[in-house]
C-alpha positions, -999 to +999 in steps of 0.1 A: +299-648+342+308-647+305+342-630+303+376-644+300+411-634+308+436-632+279+474-633+279+483-610+249+513-624+231+518-602+200+506-569+187+518-550+156+529-514+154+510-495+126+513-460+112+476-456+119+485-460+156+510-432+152+483-410+135+458-417+163+483-412+192+506-384+180+484-365+155+448-373+163+439-372+126+420-405+125+382-401+131+381-431+154+398-423+186+398-440+220+384-423+251+413-411+272+430-424+292+434-453+268+455-483+259+468-483+223+469-510+196+440-524+175+455-557+161+469-585+182+468-622+188+459-634+223+460-667+242+431-676+265+443-678+300+411-681+321+374-684+311+343-677+331+319-705+340+294-695+312+319-696+284+313-727+262+331-720+229+366-712+242+390-729+265+425-724+280+452-721+254+429-711+224+443-684+201+420-655+195+420-620+178+397-590+185+369-592+159+356-566+151+387-545+158+389-527+191+415-507+211+436-521+239+460-547+224+491-531+238+489-547+272+498-580+288+463-591+300+428-582+289+393-592+301+364-588+277+332-606+268+336-637+247+316-622+218+344-598+209+369-625+201+374-647+171+389-681+176+418-689+152+432-722+140+463-729+161+482-741+129+480-706+115+514-688+114+514-664+144+531-636+125+503-636+100+475-639+125+486-608+144+487-587+112+457-601+093+429-577+105+436-544+087+458-543+056+449-577+040+411-571+045+415-536+029+433-551-001+405-577-005+377-553-001+391-528-026+394-556-051+359-570-046+336-541-037+340-514-064+339-531-098+335-565-115+370-578-117+368-610-136+403-616-151+410-580-157+435-552-150+440-528-121+464-500-115+477-490-081+496-460-068+521-478-045+536-463-015+574-467-016+589-441+006+609-441+039+587-469+052+596-492+023+570-507-001+540-511+021+528-546+029+491-536+023+501-531-014+520-564-014+488-581-002+468-565-029+492-577-057+491-613-044+453-615-038+448-600-073+471-626-088+453-655-070+421-643-088+437-639-123+437-601-120+467-583-135+481-553-117+501-523-129+519-505-100+533-470-097+560-463-070+575-431-060+612-424-070+633-434-041+667-450-035+662-488-040+633-485-064+649-510-088+650-536-060+614-527-052+603-533-088+618-568-088+604-577-055+569-566-066+571-585-098+581-616-080+549-613-060+528-611-092+528-575-104+524-573-142+543-540-145+559-516-120+568-480-130+583-451-111+566-418-113+594-403-134+590-430-160+554-418-165+564-382-172+555-386-209+525-376-229+512-410-239+515-431-207+490-457-221+516-465-248+536-482-220+508-508-216+516-526-249+491-553-254+476-550-219+441-536-216+435-503-199+429-508-162+393-513-150+399-497-115+426-476-099+437-479-063+453-450-045+470-450-011+495-422-018+477-391-031+494-362-049+511-369-082+507-407-079+470-404-078+470-382-110+491-408-128+466-436-118+438-417-133+457-412-166+458-450-171+422-457-163+397-469-189+368-447-199+340-445-173+360-464-146+367-456-109+397-447-087+393-458-051+413-439-024+421-457+008+451-439+021+472-407+017+508-415+026+523-385+007+499-362+027+493-344-005+459-337-020+444-354-050+441-330-080+417-340-107+417-325-142+385-313-157+390-336-187+391-366-164+355-359-154+341-346-187+358-366-214+368-398-194+337-398-171+359-411-142+345-417-108+363-411-075+354-432-044+368-437-010+372-468+012+377-470+050+378-505+065+363-492+098+331-482+079+329-515+061+332-535+093+306-513+110+281-519+083+286-556+080+277-584+104+304-599+126+300-633+109+308-618+075+339-601+089+351-633+105+346-653+073+368-628+055+396-633+081+393-671+078+395-668+040+427-646+042+443-670+066+435-698+041+454-679+014+483-676+038+483-714+045+481-721+008+512-699+002+492-673-019+497-645+006+531-637+020+548-607+037+576-601+061+573-593+098+598-588+126+590-600+161+605-577+187+603-579+225+583-552+242+614-540+261+626-527+227+594-507+222+613-474+214+632-492+186+600-506+171+585-471+171+615-456+153+614-484+127+577-480+122+581-443+116+609-448+091+636-432+112+659-463+109+653-470+072+631-497+056+621-526+078+595-554+078+562-550+096+571-545+133+553-568+158+556-564+196+560-595+216+546-591+251 
């Protein structure tokens, strides 16, 4: 027997879960009936007689990602779990598997970014400034990569600008600030960005492309505005821009488990070194309905919501 029983302690609430459960727009869907949740940190409760690498009390996360973290106990083969250093902060371990890896991969996989410049369309809406973008700014800073960030015009945008600059953003603009003919004039002595990152779509994506250097690439990994990307003819003909997409699920499916787990270990090292920080809020499962409303932006802007089972 090679399975083990796990006591699941924490699992985050993500908008992707809402898209899967409520709208069904994500291509990866569980077979119904199903238990929700893809991220989570578990504590080993019991192990089978053939299990050699894990023992009672070990902390583990599902790696690669799988459905079913919104439950108190789980029984699966030992091969689907990654053992985590017990000294790692639990609030980071539980949220380390989706947004931070997406930030890292979009920086590493699409262009050579030796100390250079990126531009990012940042989601700042009813959900607050998303922690995936916060991760990207900090990881870029740790590698000597400068970032220019575009946020949508919302109440509190001035506070958001200051918060992002404290994390390491070189510049932060609202969309309305960029409604001028020569947006590149705002760069001053900074070089034109080598890559653009888009998680919003709509007007924000168009502004990202305006900043890009000749022959460079915009990578789309989200569409929080739910608006399409419109590309001018001149962006293709005269600037020779390329448009790419990134989906973490595809990356993990095409890479070996060992590589995925090394990436998680690297990100947790950044956390322990103080180079990667973001806010979370631990909430008991009995308040699940409040967590759901906060995650959907119905109660204003809040830190990342994590359910405590």
